[in-house]
LUMZAFI-769417 format. One record per residue (C-alpha): residue number from 1; x, y, z. Coordinates in steps of 0.05 Angstrom, whole numbers. Each point is the difference from the previous one (the first is absolute). Layout:
MARLUM seq      X      Y      Z
MARLUM NUM      X      Y      Z
...
//
This chain:
MARLUM seq      X      Y      Z
MARLUM   1      0      0      0
MARLUM   2     26     69    -17
MARLUM   3     13     49     56
MARLUM   4    -61     42     19
MARLUM   5     -7     67    -33
MARLUM   6     18     58     46
MARLUM   7    -16     73      1
MARLUM   8     32     60     34
MARLUM   9    -57     22     45
MARLUM  10    -50    -41     39
MARLUM  11    -65     12     37
MARLUM  12     13    -24     70
MARLUM  13    -61    -19     43
MARLUM  14     -8     22     71
MARLUM  15    -10    -71     24
MARLUM  16     21    -69    -23
MARLUM  17     -6    -74     19
MARLUM  18     48    -43     39
MARLUM  19      0    -70     29
MARLUM  20     20     -2     74
MARLUM  21     13    -55     50
MARLUM  22    -62     11     44
MARLUM  23     13    -58     48
MARLUM  24     76    -13      4
MARLUM  25     15    -69     25
MARLUM  26    -53    -29    -46
MARLUM  27    -11     -5    -75
MARLUM  28    -45     60     -9
MARLUM  29      2     62    -44
MARLUM  30    -48     57    -11
MARLUM  31     -6     51    -57
MARLUM  32     -4     70     28
MARLUM  33     -1     71    -27
MARLUM  34     57     48     18
MARLUM  35     18     72    -13
MARLUM  36     50      8    -57
MARLUM  37     67     25     28
MARLUM  38     41     57    -28
MARLUM  39     74    -15    -14
MARLUM  40     51     36     44
MARLUM  41     72     19    -16
MARLUM  42     35    -55    -39
MARLUM  43    -63    -42     -7
MARLUM  44    -45    -18    -58
MARLUM  45    -74    -20     -1
MARLUM  46     -8    -65    -39
MARLUM  47    -67    -23    -27
MARLUM  48      8    -75     10
MARLUM  49    -32    -44    -52
MARLUM  50     26    -69     21
MARLUM  51     29    -34     61
MARLUM  52     27    -70      9
MARLUM  53    -22    -41     60
MARLUM  54     58    -33     37
MARLUM  55      5    -52     55
MARLUM  56     36     52     41
MARLUM  57    -63     42      0
MARLUM  58    -36    -58     33
MARLUM  59     54     -7     53
MARLUM  60     -7     74     17
MARLUM  61    -76     -3      1
MARLUM  62     -3    -62     45
MARLUM  63     55     24     47
MARLUM  64     31    -68    -11
MARLUM  65     72     24    -11
MARLUM  66     31     -2     69
MARLUM  67     61     37    -26
MARLUM  68    -38     65    -11
MARLUM  69     10     50     57
MARLUM  70    -73     23      7
MARLUM  71    -69    -30    -14
MARLUM  72    -37     26    -61
MARLUM  73    -53     51     18
MARLUM  74    -72      2    -25
MARLUM  75     -7     45    -61
MARLUM  76     68    -18    -29
MARLUM  77      1      5    -76
MARLUM  78     38    -61    -24
MARLUM  79     36    -16    -65
MARLUM  80     70     13    -27
MARLUM  81     -1    -16    -75
MARLUM  82    -34     63    -27
MARLUM  83      2     28    -70
MARLUM  84    -32     65    -22
MARLUM  85      8     68    -32
MARLUM  86     28     63     33
MARLUM  87    -58     49      5
MARLUM  88     32     56     41
MARLUM  89     69     23     22
MARLUM  90     19     28     67
MARLUM  91     52     56      6
MARLUM  92     70    -23    -19
MARLUM  93    -22    -65    -33
MARLUM  94     30     13    -68
MARLUM  95     28    -70    -12
MARLUM  96    -66    -23    -28
MARLUM  97    -54     34    -42
MARLUM  98    -76      1      3
MARLUM  99    -22    -57    -44
MARLUM 100     59    -46     14
MARLUM 101    -18    -73     16
MARLUM 102     35    -23     63
MARLUM 103      2    -55     52
MARLUM 104     -2     -1     76
MARLUM 105     37    -58     33
MARLUM 106      3    -34     69
MARLUM 107     52     51     20
MARLUM 108    -42     62    -13
MARLUM 109     57     45     22
MARLUM 110     75     -9      8
MARLUM 111     43     57     24
MARLUM 112     59    -12    -48
MARLUM 113     49     25     53
MARLUM 114      6    -53     55
MARLUM 115     55    -55     -3
MARLUM 116    -45    -53    -31
MARLUM 117    -27     48    -53
MARLUM 118     71     21    -18
MARLUM 119     15    -74    -14
MARLUM 120    -62    -10    -42
MARLUM 121    -38    -38     54
MARLUM 122    -64     39     -2
MARLUM 123    -38    -57     34
MARLUM 124     35     13     66
MARLUM 125      0     76     -3
MARLUM 126      3     26     72
MARLUM 127    -52     53    -16
MARLUM 128    -46    -40    -46
MARLUM 129    -76      5     -5
MARLUM 130    -36    -65    -16
MARLUM 131    -59      4    -47
MARLUM 132    -60    -32     34
MARLUM 133     30     -1     71
MARLUM 134     -5     64     41
MARLUM 135      1     36    -67
MARLUM 136    -58      2    -50
MARLUM 137      6    -56    -51
MARLUM 138    -23    -10    -71
MARLUM 139    -70    -29      9
MARLUM 140    -27     69    -15
MARLUM 141    -15     45    -59
MARLUM 142     47     57     20
MARLUM 143     66     -3     38
MARLUM 144     55     48     18
MARLUM 145     71    -22    -17
MARLUM 146     70     31      1
MARLUM 147     18     25    -69
MARLUM 148     71    -25      7
MARLUM 149    -20    -72     16
MARLUM 150    -58    -17    -45
MARLUM 151     20    -50    -54
MARLUM 152    -10     16    -74
MARLUM 153    -42    -50    -38
MARLUM 154     22    -18    -72
MARLUM 155    -48     25    -53
MARLUM 156     -8    -70    -31
MARLUM 157    -20    -33     65
MARLUM 158    -73      0     22
MARLUM 159    -17     24     70
MARLUM 160    -29    -66     22
MARLUM 161     63    -37    -23
MARLUM 162     45     52     33
MARLUM 163    -32     -2     69
MARLUM 164     25    -69     23
MARLUM 165     71     18    -23
MARLUM 166      3     54     54
MARLUM 167      4    -52     55
MARLUM 168     -3    -72    -23
MARLUM 169     43     15    -61
MARLUM 170     54     43     31
MARLUM 171      3    -43     63
MARLUM 172     13    -64    -37
MARLUM 173     47     32    -50
MARLUM 174     41     29     57
MARLUM 175      0    -67     37
MARLUM 176     26    -36    -62
MARLUM 177     55     51     -7
MARLUM 178     18     -7     74
MARLUM 179      4    -76     -8
MARLUM 180     64      7    -41
MARLUM 181    -24    -58    -44
MARLUM 182     29      3    -70
MARLUM 183    -33    -13    -67
MARLUM 184     -5    -75    -13
MARLUM 185     -1    -18     74
MARLUM 186    -58    -33     36
MARLUM 187    -46     43     44
MARLUM 188    -58    -26     41
MARLUM 189    -62     44      7
MARLUM 190    -41    -21     60
MARLUM 191    -72     22    -10
MARLUM 192     11      5    -76
MARLUM 193    -74      5    -17
MARLUM 194    -16     59     45
MARLUM 195     -1     74    -13
MARLUM 196     75      8     13
MARLUM 197     21    -69    -21
MARLUM 198    -28      0    -71
MARLUM 199     36     66    -13
MARLUM 200     65    -26     30
MARLUM 201     -6    -61    -45
MARLUM 202     -7     44    -62
MARLUM 203     53     50     19
MARLUM 204     50    -55     19
MARLUM 205    -11    -43    -61
MARLUM 206    -14     51    -55
MARLUM 207     34     62     26
MARLUM 208     62    -29     34
MARLUM 209     10    -67    -36
MARLUM 210     -5    -42     64
MARLUM 211    -25    -71      2
MARLUM 212    -62      1     45
MARLUM 213    -29    -54     44
MARLUM 214    -70     21     21
MARLUM 215    -30    -29     64
MARLUM 216    -74      9     17
MARLUM 217    -67    -35      4
MARLUM 218    -15    -46    -59
MARLUM 219    -58     44    -22
MARLUM 220     51     53    -21
MARLUM 221     44    -44    -43
MARLUM 222    -24     26    -68
MARLUM 223      8     73     22
MARLUM 224     70    -12     26
MARLUM 225     23    -36    -62
MARLUM 226    -31     53    -45
MARLUM 227     41     51     39
MARLUM 228     65    -35    -20
MARLUM 229     15    -52     54
MARLUM 230     41    -57    -28
MARLUM 231    -23    -46     57
MARLUM 232    -63      1     43
MARLUM 233     -5    -37     66
MARLUM 234    -68    -10     32
MARLUM 235      8     14     74
MARLUM 236    -56    -48     18
MARLUM 237     36    -60    -29
MARLUM 238     63      3     43
MARLUM 239     21      5     72
MARLUM 240     58     44     19
MARLUM 241     52    -54    -10
MARLUM 242    -24    -25    -68
MARLUM 243    -11     71    -25
MARLUM 244     73     17     14
MARLUM 245     22    -65    -33
MARLUM 246    -40     18    -62
MARLUM 247     32     69     -4
MARLUM 248     69    -32      6
MARLUM 249    -19    -51    -54
MARLUM 250    -23     53    -49
MARLUM 251     64     41     11
MARLUM 252     48    -57    -12
MARLUM 253     10    -17     73
MARLUM 254     27     68     21
MARLUM 255    -61     42     17
MARLUM 256    -22     70    -22
MARLUM 257     44     62      1
MARLUM 258    -56     39     32
MARLUM 259    -69     -7     32
MARLUM 260    -48     58     -1
MARLUM 261    -55    -11     51
MARLUM 262    -60     40    -26
MARLUM 263    -53    -34     43
MARLUM 264    -17     22     71
MARLUM 265     15    -69     29
MARLUM 266     47    -18     57
MARLUM 267      2    -71    -28
MARLUM 268     25     26    -67
MARLUM 269     58     32     36
MARLUM 270     14    -64     39
MARLUM 271      4    -38    -66
MARLUM 272     41     50    -38
MARLUM 273     70    -11     27
MARLUM 274     -2    -73    -20
MARLUM 275    -11     21    -73
MARLUM 276     66     39     -4
MARLUM 277     66    -21    -31
MARLUM 278     67     22     31
MARLUM 279      5     75      2
MARLUM 280    -75      7    -13
MARLUM 281    -44     56     25
MARLUM 282    -68      1     32
MARLUM 283    -36     66    -12
MARLUM 284    -57     16     48
MARLUM 285    -59     36    -33
MARLUM 286    -65    -28     26
MARLUM 287    -18     21     71
MARLUM 288    -36    -53     41
MARLUM 289    -57     24     43
MARLUM 290    -10    -13     74
MARLUM 291     55     -7     51
MARLUM 292     70      7    -28
MARLUM 293     37    -67     -9
MARLUM 294     75     -8    -15
MARLUM 295     20    -34    -65
MARLUM 296      4    -74     16
MARLUM 297     64    -38    -18
MARLUM 298     43     63     -2
MARLUM 299     53    -37     39
MARLUM 300     66     39      4
MARLUM 301     42    -63    -12
MARLUM 302    -37    -16    -65
MARLUM 303      0     73    -21
MARLUM 304     76      1      9
MARLUM 305     12    -68    -33
MARLUM 306    -42     16    -62
MARLUM 307     15     75     -1
MARLUM 308    -74     15     -4
MARLUM 309    -28     70      3
MARLUM 310    -66     28     25
MARLUM 311    -22     68    -23
MARLUM 312    -62     43     11
MARLUM 313    -28     41    -56
MARLUM 314    -46     58     16
MARLUM 315    -32     21    -66
MARLUM 316     49     35    -47
MARLUM 317     26     69    -16
MARLUM 318    -24     52    -49
MARLUM 319     49    -23    -54
MARLUM 320    -23    -72      5
MARLUM 321    -72     23     -4
MARLUM 322     14     37    -65
MARLUM 323     38    -60    -28
MARLUM 324    -55    -51     15
MARLUM 325    -53     47    -30
MARLUM 326     42      4    -63
MARLUM 327      3    -77      0
MARLUM 328    -76     -1      3
MARLUM 329     -6     52    -55
MARLUM 330     44    -45    -45
MARLUM 331    -45    -60     14
MARLUM 332     53    -39     39
MARLUM 333    -47     -5     59
MARLUM 334    -75      4      4
MARLUM 335    -44     -6     61
MARLUM 336    -55    -52     -1
MARLUM 337    -54     44     27
MARLUM 338    -74     14      3
MARLUM 339    -35     66     11
MARLUM 340    -48     13     58
MARLUM 341    -35     62     25
MARLUM 342     15     33     67
MARLUM 343    -64    -26     33
MARLUM 344     24    -72    -12
MARLUM 345     63      9     41
MARLUM 346    -24    -39     61
MARLUM 347    -18    -60    -45
MARLUM 348     69      4    -32
MARLUM 349     33     -4     68
MARLUM 350    -44    -59     20
MARLUM 351     22    -37    -63
MARLUM 352     72     17     15
MARLUM 353     -7    -25     72
MARLUM 354    -26    -67    -25
MARLUM 355     61     -9    -45
MARLUM 356    -43     -4    -63
MARLUM 357     28     59    -37
MARLUM 358     42    -10    -62
MARLUM 359     41     59    -23
MARLUM 360    -23     69     20
MARLUM 361    -62     42      8
MARLUM 362      1     73    -21
MARLUM 363    -53     49     22
MARLUM 364    -31     47    -52
MARLUM 365     -9     64     39
MARLUM 366    -33     40    -55
//
């Protein structure tokens, strides 16, 4: 789909619609009407047209991530994969123009000056603002955003296809880069049929020339193979021991150079280290809900003997976001998605909670 036509001036309504978490701790959202904000210095007002729905949004809504410092409050606007058009500029926001199509990511604001930012680690900015958690998210028709941190959307990429790239896409691309796996090497994607996993499979196989082993429920086999996995393993047909044996068998007895855990499962992390070859890397992406549990089998003696690595990957930086959007614009990666309206958000979360979702849901906010 071609990029939406833009114009230089827009009629901005006094009120707009947003989906809020009305009963945090449960799966419940409500569509409300809010006053349209005016952009302050350095900010822009974005008319959002689409927003992806991420598993992270559910964790924030249900207060099920024990690692978050504060419980989510009623009235929180969720969402962090927003795409729209700049409708108004605040003073000193000359980096973008009215009519530009831009994206708002999980990190809604990064300062650009703290030690992590200076090293390109936007995801751990000391002064960050998180979209959808104590900062208004993208499940709304209008949002304020810093002009110097919105992400430009390529003209040839539709807004619904761009939205999931702003979290699922950039997160998995950054994780694959952090894995240090080289082209031609084996990489295991745990949760390969999910919102993050099916993008990791495409990016790894088609964008980075890696050999992908996808692990997920058998119902997702066709999706995972369509996304470029060379091998699919049905998680329901193995126990932990035989699953590791099968990975070793597929990889010529050595194991994979990297494992990217995209699913929010403690058991997936417990299995992962047994998949690795010498010098291999486990990259942590999916965040399990409930009480925090250490990664099982991360025994120092084995880590030393096999020179294994464990890395965390918190989204990606602005450069990686631009690169993965360009990948999508070239057709290297395409989200398997369906479109839903804002008033269907609670049902979408229920489907996600039951583990039935394949690919991604994008909300049409128009």
